[in-house]
N, C-alpha and C positions, 0 to 999 in steps of 0.2 A: 443445395441452395434453397432458400425459402421461396415460397410461391404466394406471398401475401397478395399479390396483384390479381390473383384469380378470384378473390372474394371482394375486391375493391371496386369502387366507383371513382373515376377520375373526373376532374373539372379543369378544362383548359382556360387559361387566362391569357389574353392578348394585352400585355401591360399598357401599351400606348393608349388603349381605349377603355381601360377598366375603371380606374379612379385616380383623379388628380388631387393631390393634397397641398401642393405649393402654388397652385393657381397660375401655372404657365401654359395651361391648355393641353398638357400631355400627362397621361397616366404615369404613375410611378410606383416604386417598391413600397413606400409608406402607404400608398393607397391599397395595396394588397394586404398589408399588415392590418390596416384599419378594418378591412372587411373579413378578416379571419373568423370573427364570430358569426357573420352571415353564412359563410361557407360551412362552418361547423353545424349551424342550424339546419342547413340543407341536408347534411349528413354525409358529405363526400369524404373519401379516405386519402386522396392524393391530389396535388396540383401539378399540372403540366404547364409550365410557364414558358411562353414563346421568348425568343432571344432578348436578353437585356445586356448583352456584351457591348463593348465599345464598337461603334459602327457609324459610318457616314449616313446610314439610313436611306440608301438608294432603294433597297428592297425591304424597308421597314425592319431592319435588324438582321435579316438573313444574309447580310453582307458584313461579315465580322472582320474587324481590324485587329482586335486583341481578345483572345478567348478567356483571359484571366481577369480582365478589367471590366467593371460595370460602367456602362455609359452614363455620364453625368445627367443626361436627360432623365434617367430613371432613378438616380440616387448614387450611393457610394457602395463600395465593396462591404464596408462595415454594416450598412443597412441591409444588404443582401444576407449577410451572415445572421443578422438579427431576425430577419424574416424567417430564415430556415429554423432558427431556434424557437421562435414563437409559434410557428406552425407545428413543430415537434411537440410543443406544450399542449397544443390542441389535438394531438394525435393525427395530424395531417402530414403526410409525406410530401417531399418536394422532388419533382422530376424536371430537369432542365432540358431545354431544346438545344441541340447543337448541330452545326452544319459541318459535315466532314467532307463534302464533295468540293466545296469552293470556299474562298475567303473574299474579303473586300480587296480591291486593287490598292487600297490605302494600308493594307497590312504590311508590316515591316518585311515579311518574307517575300512578298511580291515586289515591293520597292527595291529590295536588294537583287532579286532574281532578274529583274529587267535590265540591270546595269551591265551584265556581261554574261558570256556563255561558260565561264569557268570560275565562278565564285561559289561559296558554300551553299547559297540558296538557288543557284542556277537551275537545278533540276527539281525544285519544289513545285513547279508548274509544268504545263504541257506546251512546249514551244515547237514550232515547225517552220521550216523555210517556205517562202512563197513558191508557187509554180513558176515555170520559166517566163510566163507572161505577167507575173506579179500578183496573180490572183491567189485566193485562199487555198490551203492544202487540199480541201475537199468540199463537198456541198452540204455538210451537216448544218442543221438549223438550230437556232436558239429557241427555247421555250417561250421567250418573250418577243419573238419575231425576228426575221432576217437571219444572217449568217451566225454560226457559233464560233467564228474566228474573228479576231480583231488584230490589226497591225500595230506593232509597237515600234516607234521611230528609234528609241534609244537602243534597243537590242537588234533591230532590223530583222525581226521575225514576227510570225503570227502566234498568238496564244489562244488556247481553247477556252470557251466559256459557254456552258450549257444554258446559262440564264443571261443576265445583263452583262454588257461588256465590262462593267465595274465589278464583276464577280468571276474572276479567273478560276478555273478548275485546278485543284491540287493534283499532283502526280503521285498517286498511291503506289506506283512501282518503286518509288524511292523509300527504302526502309526507314530513313531518318524522318521523313514526313509522317509515317505511321507512328513512330515513337513519340514525336512531338504531340500528335493527337492523343495518344494513350496517356502521356504525362499530364496533359490538360485535364483529362477525365479523372485521373488520380488526384489532382489538385482539388477539384470540386467535391470528390468523395471525402477528402479530408475536411471539407467545410460542412459536411453533413448531408449532401445530396444523395438521394436514394436510387436514382436511375436516370434514364435518358430516353427522350424521344429523338430519333435520328432522322434528320431531314434528308430526303432523297438518297438514303444510304445505299440503295441498289444501283446507283450511278457511279460509284467510286472506281470501278475497274473499266478501263477503256480497251477497245480493240486497237491494238498498236499497229495494225496494218492500215488503219484509217481508210477503209473502202468508202466509196461514194454510196449514199442512200439511193434507193430506187427512184425516189422523188426528191428533188432539190429542196433544201431548207426545211425538211421534216426532221423529226426527232427519233426515228426508229432505232438509232444507234445508242440511245442514252441509257438503256437498262440492261442489267444482268450480263455485264462484261465477263471475259474469260476467267478472271481471278477473283470475282466478287465473293464467292463463298469462302475461298481461301483467306481473303482479307478479313471478312467478318468473323470467321472462326478464330483467327489470330487475335482479333480484338476481344473476343470472348475469353480466350485463354490468358491474355495479358491483363485485362481489367475487369470484365463483367463477372466472371466466375470467382476469381480470388477475392474480389471486394463485394460480392453478393449484391450487384446492381442490376435492377430490372431494365429491360430494353424493349422499346416498341419502335420499329423501323417503318419509314415511309417507303412503300414498294409499289410504284405505279403500275408495273407490268405483271404483277403476280396474279395467277389464276388459282382457283381452289385446288386444282389438280397438282400444282407444283409448289404450293405454299409451304408444304411440310419440309421442303428442302431448306427453308429458312427458320422454321419454328419447331421442328421436331427436337425435343430435349436431347435425344441421343446424338444429334449433330453438333450441339453446343455452338449455336450461332445466336439467334435472337429469341426473346420470349414471345413476342407478338409482332405482327405487321399490320399496317393500314392498307387494305386493299382499295383500289380505285374502281374496281369492276362494277360494283353496284351503283356507284355515283356517275356512271357513264350511260345509264339506261335512257337518258333523254338526249343523247348525242347521236347525230347522223354519222355512222361509221364510215371512215374513209373520205369524208367530204373535204373539199379544198379549203374550207374555212375552219377546219379543226374544231376546237371545243366550242366555237361560237355558232356552229351549225346545229340547231336544236330540233328535236321532235317531241311529241308528247310522251310522257312516261307511261309505259304499259306495265300494269301491276303484275301480271303473270311472269314477266321477265325479271322484275325486281325480286319476286318471291323465289324464282328458280335460282337466281344467283346467291341470295342469302342462304337458301336451303343447301345449296351445293357446298358452301363454305362450312356450314354446320356439319354436314355429313362427311366431307373429305378430311376435315381436321380432327374429327372425334378420335381420341386415342393417339393422335399423331402431332398434336400441337394445340394452340389456344387462339381463339378469335379476339380481335380488338373490334369493338362495336361502335359505330358512329354514323350519324347523318350530317352533322355540322362540325366545322372547325374554321380556323382562320383562312383556309383556302376554299371553303365551300359556302355557298349562299344559304340563307335560311330555308330549311326544308319545307316549312308550311307555305312559304311563298312560291317555292320552286315546283313542288309537286302536289300541293294541297289547296286549301281555301283559307287565306289569312284574314278574311273579313267577316263573312257571315258565320263561319264555324271555327274561329281562331282557337278558342279553348279546346273544343272537341278535336280539332285537327292536330294541335300540338300534343295533346295527351294520347291520341291514337298512335302517332308516330313513335312517341316515347314507349308506349306499351309494347309495340312490335319489337322495338330494339332491345329493351331491358328484359324481355322474356326469353331472349336467346341465350345460348351458352357462349360465354365470353366475358370480356371486361368492357363495361360501358364507359364511353367518354362523352361528357357533356361539355358543350362550348358555352362560354359566358353569354347570358341572355336567352339561351335555349330554354332555361328553366322558368322563364316568364313569358315565353312565346313571342320573342322579338321577331320582327319581320324584315323583309327586304325594303330597300328604298327605291325611289323613282326619280333620282336626280338627273339634271342635265349632264351631258357628256363632259363638259368642262369642269364640273364640280367633283369628279372622281379623282382619286389620288394614285391608284395602283399602277406601278410601272408595267406590269403585265398587260393591263387593259390599254394603256397608252401605246405601248409597243405594238400590240396586236391591231389596234385601230390604224396606226400608221401603215402597218404591213398589209392588212387585208382590205382596208377601205381606201386609203390614200395612194398606196403604191400599186397593189395588184388589182384594185377595183373589183373584187369578187363579191363584195357586200356594199350595200348603201349605208350611209350613216344611220338611217332610221332602223334598218335591219340589225345593225350592230348594237345600237342602243337598246333595242327590244331584248336582245340576248343578254346584254349587260344587266338589265333589270331583273333577269331570271337567275343568272349564274355568276355574275362578277364576284370576285373575292372581296371587294369593298363592301358588299352587302353585309358581311359578317364583321366588318371593322368599324362600323359607326360606334360612337361612345355608348357605354353601358347606360341603360336607362334606370336610374335609381329612384327618382321621384318626379314631381310635377314642377319643381322650381326651374329657373332658367338653366339651360344647358343640361337638363334632365338630372341635375344633382351630381353630374360627373365632375364639373369644375365651375369655379366662379369666373373664370376667364373664357374667352372664345376658344373652343376646342380646336385641336389640330385638324380635325375632320368633322364635317357637319353631323349634327345629331339628327336622327330620324325624326321628322316632324310629328310622328304619332306618339312621342314620348309622354304627352299629356294624358294619353289614354292607356298606354302600355308602359308600366314601370313597376319596380319592385314593391314600392310602398302600396300602390293601389292593388297589385295582384295579391298581396298577402291579406288584404282586407276583403277581397272578393269571395263570394260563395263558390264561384267557379275559379279556383286558384290553380294555375299551372304549377306554381312553386310547391304547393302542398301535395299535389299529385306526384311530383318528382320525389318529395320526401317519402311518400308511401312506397314508391318503386324502389328507392334506395334501401328502405327498411326491409323490404322483402328480400332484396339481394343479400342483406346481412344475416337474415334469420332463416331462410328457406333453402335447405341443401339441394332441393330439386332444381333450382335455378343454376347451381354450379355443376351438379353431377348428372342431372337427368338427361335421358335420351330425348332426341328431337325427331319429330315426324311432321312434315308438311302435309296439310289436308287441302283438298280442292285446288290443286295447283293452277288449273285453267280458269278459275273464277276471276272475272275482271273487276270485281268490286270488293270481295271478301279476302282478307288475309287471316288465315286460321292455321294454327299448328298446335301440336300436342307435345307436352313434356312429360316424361314418365320416369319415376324412381321407385322401385319396389312396388308397393301396392297403391302408390299415390299417382294420380293422373291430373295434369293441369291442361286446360284448353285456353290458349291465348287467342282472343277473337277481336277483330277490328273490321269495321265497315269503312273502307277507304274511298267512299264516294259521297256525293251530295244528295243521293236518293236513298230512301228507306229500302232495306233489303230483307228478304225472308231468312229466317234462321234455317240452317241445314237440318235435315231430318235427324242426323246423328246427335245434334244438340237439343232439338226441340223437346221440351219437357224434362230435360235432364235435371236431376236434383244434385245440388252441390253448393259449396260455400264460395261466395265471391271474395276473392283476395283483393281486388281493386276494380273500380269501374268509374267511367267518366260520365255516366248517366245516373244521377241520383235516384231516378224513378225506377230503375231496373231492380227488381227483387226476385224475378223468376225467368226461366228461359222459355217464354211463350210468345211475347210480343216481337214484332219486327225490329230489326236493328235500325236505329235512327241514323241520320248522316254523321259520319265519323265517330260513331259510338264504338267504344272499346272496353273490354273487360278481361280479367283472368278469373276463371272459375275452376275450383278444385273438386274433383270427383275421386273418392277413395274406392278402389276396386275391392270387391268381396274376395276373401282369400279362399 
């Protein structure tokens, strides 16, 4: 199988918020087509497009009612095929997002399944009888708050849903379900799709004993079920390998020490996985308020986790590199300074990420340094946010509204879902109509048009990083070594390939920092830098200064 993705840089598009061309306030496929020249200019190699299938949009398209039909909200199947063809003409590959763990409750499969216990679709989902007292089969929790079980009057049973009650989980124990999924993948391969981002793929296997969790309404049960590897290997054998399709799976529970079980080429499962581990460094572990219980990010912990993934997967798999996506807030607002040092901060995080071994994923707007919002609670759209507010604040009363809102402003998924900021015109050039979701008010200062004119352009910095990825073998093949692991301000590591040595250096603080002795006075070529005044390694590192410097070793 080809491994084109190892040298590629991906760009994720959240279609609803990218570009609206028919002025209904919702982004569409023609908006993506319109912006292909912009994406080509950036230099990316592949697009990961979040779901555009037919959907009631309870969870913004991650509740699919028909895997083969484009939702009219985004356009038509023909327009999707045209997008694939035009992207191919720009040498940009298309990777679709698909949800194999659950469907919408409006999917024909579920509508038929709920009718009886003995029709063709009856076992497409996970149904269980109530306990003697009428309560749910066990105490499993939904990721969106409350129980993972909902009662269905028509079938007189409970069905399982790890997410919203409108997102019933598929029964992967049923071989017909698996074949239906594989056939859908073959359908899109036939239309020219090059690969898949797989939503919560490590949730597809369930513990059929259905034991209670140690704590009620938690989600410990949701990952790495007993047949997960078997199912993913079968998918590889049936679709991925014979049709040479790349795969990157969402794997919330994976650790660096066991990730190879999913991505070692010898096991024939996935090409890459998205780890959540490094994105939880600002979360209070085991807190009753789950992901909304925050603490300060500690740089040594972040460095340790990223280094562990570099070291553990070397020679045994491949890393997927990211800080932002549709489920993650803007990193410069979450862990950095998005006001006084927005350019420096955005480019410092980018330098750290793109210097690592692995495939970088850029989320729309990241390349211009878009930031979080600070809306009022009622202005947010996300079903996860609303469900968790009801659960933690209104029902359990373990957080105040003010505490919850403060966490929302830091980590809510909606921070990444505001419309793309193209220019200074009304609605940020996203649409001529009122958008489906509020535009970040700072669009008049942060947008594509202005950024490309700026001397300090985040976009141009990303262009340079992508060019390095395309031309420098050391980024693909070089060895990795973390330096100064306990330093609370500096993130420095070394990449080595033959006689070539690169130092990737970033000051991740708002204070100037001394250069380490190892670098002080070192002579080398700067491959990229976010401080135009830096021409030698003598002066202190300014706040959020970052650079890559090459030192060729004497033979």
